[in-house]
Every structure is written in structure tokens, then in C-alpha cells.
N, C-alpha and C positions, 0 to 999 in steps of 0.2 A: 519472775520464775519460769523455768522451762516447762515445755508441755508435759514432760515425764515427770517432773516435780509435781505439777498441779494433778497429774493423775492419782500419784501416790497421796497426795493430801486429801483429795476428795474421797478416796476410797476408804481412807480411815474413818471418815465419818458415815459412810453407806455401806453396809455389808453386801447389798447386792451388786453394787458397782464394783466391789472387790472381785466378785466372781466374774464380771465381764472383763475387768481389767486383765486378767490371766490372758485372755484371748488376744490381746493386741499389745501387752507391754513388751514381749521379746523385739517387737519391730524396733524399740528404741535403742536396743542393746546391739543389735546387728543388721538390722535392715532387712533384705530379702532373706526369707527362710524357708519358703515353700519350695516344694520339689521343682527340681531344675525343669524348665520348659513346660511348665503347667499347662495342660491343654493344647499342646502344640503338636502338629501332626508334621512327619517330615514327608518331602515329595518323592524320595526314592530309598530303597533298601540300603544303597551304598552309604548315604550320608547318614542314616541312622546307625550304621554299623560303626562308622569312623566316629561319631559322637560318642557311642558307647564306649569305643577303645580309648577315647581321650578320657572321659570319666573315670574308667578303671585305672588308667595311668596316674591320673590325679589322686585317685583314692590310696593307690600303692605309694606315691611319693610322700603323701601326708603321713601314712602310717609309719614309714621307715625315717621321716625327718630328713628328707633328702636335701642335698646341698644346692646352691643357686644354679650350678651348671645343669643339673638334671631337671629343673624347673625350667630352665631356658629351652630345654628341649621341647617341653610341653607347650610354652608360648609359641614355639615355631611351629608346632603341630596345628596349633589353632589359626595361626597365621596363614599357613599353607593351605589349610581347609578354606579360609575365606577367600582365597585367591582362587582356588579350584571351583569352588561353588559360590560365586559372587552374587547370585540372587537368591540364595538360601537362607531366609531369615532364622531357621533353626541354628543354622551355625552362627550367626551374629548374636543370638540369644544366648546360647550356650557359652561363647567366648565372653561376653558380657557377664554372665554369672560366674564364670571362672575368675574373672578380673576382680569382680567384688569379693568373693570368697577369699582371694589373695591380698585383700586389703586395697586394691586399686579402685577405689570407690568413684572416683571422678571420671575415670576413663569408662568404667562400666557404665555409669549414667549416660555418658556421651554416647556410647554405642546404642543403648536402649533408645535414647532420644532420636538418634539417626534411623533407626528401625521404624519408630512411630512417624517419621517424617515421609519416609518412602511408602510405608504401609500404615495409615493412620488408625486402622482397626485391629492391628496385631495384638490380640489380647494379652498373650504371654509377656510381651514387652511393657505393656501398659500397667500390667499386674505388678511387673518387677519394679518399673518406675514409682509406682505407688508406694510400695513397701521401702523403696529407697527415700523417697521424699518424706515418708512417714518418720523413718529413722533419723532424718535430718530437722525435724520438727516442722516442716512446710505442710501444715496440715490441709490447706485449701487446694493445693496442687496434688496432694495425695488424693485427696477426695475425688478430685478431677479425673485423675488417671484410674481409679477404682470404678467410677461412673463409667468412663468409656469402655473398659475391660468388660464390665458387666453388660453394657449394651452391645458390645461386638461379639460376645459368645454368651448369649442369654441362657444357654443350656448348661452353663458350668456353674455348679453350685457354690463352689469356693469363691468365685469373683462377687457373687452377691453377698456371701459372708464376709468378706474383706470389706466391702463398701459399707454393709450395715453396721460393722463394728466401728468404723471410723465415723460414721454419721452419728451413731448414738453417742460415742465417748466424747466426741468434740462438737457436739450439737451447738454449744455456745459459740464456738469459734466459727461455725460455718453459717451462722444467720445471715441472711441475704434479703433481697427484695422479693424472690420467690419463695422463701421460707422464712418470714419474719419473727416468728416465734418458736419457742422451744418445742411446743407440742407437734408442729408439722415436721420438724426434725425426727422427732420420735416416731411420728406416724411413717416417715420415710424409711428409717431403720428397720421398723417393724415389717413394713412390705418386703424388705429384702432378706431379713431373716426368715419370714415366711416362706419366700420364694427358694431359699437355700434348703430348708427343711423339707419343702415339696420335692425338690429336685433329688434330694437323697434322704428319704424318709427313715433310714436305718442309722443316721448319724446323730449319736447322742449329743455330741457337742453342739451341733446345730439346733436340734430340739430344745435343749436346755437354754441356749442364749434366747430363742423365739419366745419361750415361756417367760423368761426373766423380765422382758421388756414390758409385758403388760402392766406391771406395778407402776411404771412411770406414766402410763398413758392417760390423757384426760381429755374427755371423759372416759372412764374405765370401761373396758369391754370385757366384763367377766365372763360372758358367755364363750367368747372367743378364747379367753384364757383358759376356761376349763378344757376345752377341746385340746388345746396345745399342751396342757400338763397331762391329759389322759393318754395322748400319743407318746409323751416322755415316759410315762409309767410303763407303757407297752414294750418299748425299746431299751430301758435302761437297766443295769444289773443294781442300781442304787435304788432300790425300791422305797427305802424309808424317806428318803430326800423327796422323791415324787409324791408319797402320801402326805408329806408335811406341807407341800405347796397347794396339793388339790384340797387338804382341810383349809386352807387359808382362803383360796377361791370360793369353796362352798360357804364359808362364813359370809364372804362378801355379797354373795348370791341370796343370803338369808336362809341357807339350807343346813340348818343346824344338825338334823340326823345324819345327812351324809357327810357332813364334817366330822362328826364323832366317828362314824364308820370308818373314815380314813385314817383319823388318830389311833383307833384301836388296832390298826395294821401296822402300826410303827413298832418294830421289833427290838432293833439293836440298843444296847446301853447307852453309847454316845447321844442317842436322840432322846433320854429319859427328861432331861430338863426341858427340851423343847417341847415333848409331849405334853409335860405338865402344864406348861404356858399356854399351849393350844387349847387344851381343855378347859383352863380357867377362861380364856377368851370367850369360847363357845357358851359357857355358862352365863357370863357377865355383859357381853355385847350385844 
């Protein structure tokens, strides 16, 4: 069974895993999907201008369903830029991403690999390689690339988020001597979800993923989970979802009055059945 199929199979049995599945499943369909040259700085305005022009040309060609001759002109534009700026990794990374988008995945991966050989800490290339390997089902290589990206650019929240997702979703595939059991992998994922959320405190997706992982942690740390879900409540427009999770965590902490208060704040009709189940659990557990 492929990794993508394993994900779908496991997700059917686990509603919370379904929530996290959405964060990484797209990688199996198309590989790198993050904004081009994520976290990458250009060394000169001229390089930045030429790359913007190339991206605009690519957008226009795709919009009008251009023929091969017109695409060849853009191929040549990237080749010329690479000759003109032989030491600009921004050019090489953008060219690789362009090739990936055009379906030339092998060539794209080769170019990103070449970048990391000359610049082993080039986080954008490492991140793109990680997404590429993830799309190919090479989980350990993907995790290694995401690890190196997060270490090379520790202030970039998205690199921590990418790594946390892979470590959490594929924790059984990544067990090794350093992390011989599932819970250590969950702890590792939790630390990177926490860092992503700390670096971008208004990112709802990061905050939700961080809160979700506490349900898997052994032994549980419901005090930290409560803090995570309270932060999610502060920033999310989906207040009822936040209150439902806060009610669960308060129950785990034995705080029935606080749990009831959270349930009472759930308002939307689609949460009525869940609201009833939560009230029943508060009374019986």
C-alpha cells in the first residue's frame, strides 16, 4: 500500500488524523506547492526584477494555453539568467520550481540537489526537495530535507510546520535509534508545531495543528493543551470548534464547571449534536 493510501485508510478510522491529513495530502498529488522561493532573499534588485518578469511570463503563458514555441522562449530566459548570474541560487531555485510546474520533475529535483551540494544550508532548496520527496513517497528523505531546512532557517515558521506534519503523520515510518517509539516522534512533532505557532502567532492553521497533537501525547499534558486551545480561540473565526476542544480539555483536567461554560458558548446549529454529547460526557465521566 502506498503512503498516500495508508494516510487515507488511517484517516477514516481517526477523525483528528483526518484534520491533519489536509495539511499534507496535497503534497502527494503535486509535490512542491509552497510559494516559489519561500524564505529566499535575492542579492540584487536586478535579479529580483528578472525573476519577477519570468514568473509573470509563465503566468501569462499558462493563462492563454501557449504553444511549445512560446514556452521555449521562457525556457531560454531561465537558461540565460543562469548563465548571466552563475552564483545566484535564487535563479537556480526558481528555475527548478518552473521545471517542476511544467512536469519536468526529475530535472527540477536534480537542480535543487545541485543547489544543496554547493550550499548545504539553502533552506528554500531543501524545503522544495522535501516536498518533492514527499510527493514521491520517500518519507525519510523528505523528513531529512525538512529537518535541514528548519535548522538552516530557524525563524521561518513554515519550515517547522512542514517538518512537524511529516514527523507526526509518518511517525511509524520514521522510527529509529534516536526516536525508537511513537511518543518520542509525537513529542518532536509537537515541538515544531509549537515553534511554528510561536513564530506566527496569528496563523490559525498552525495554532489548530498544535492543539490537535496533544490528543496523541502520552502521558497527556492537558495544561499545555489548554493554553494552546485558548490561543486558538483568540485568533480563530471558528469559535464553536475552539470551545468544543476547550470543553474536552477542561474535562480531562477534571474542571467540569469550566467545561460546561465552554459548551454553553457553542451556538451554531451544526454543533448541536456534539454539544449534547459533550454535556452528557461532563455529567457521566
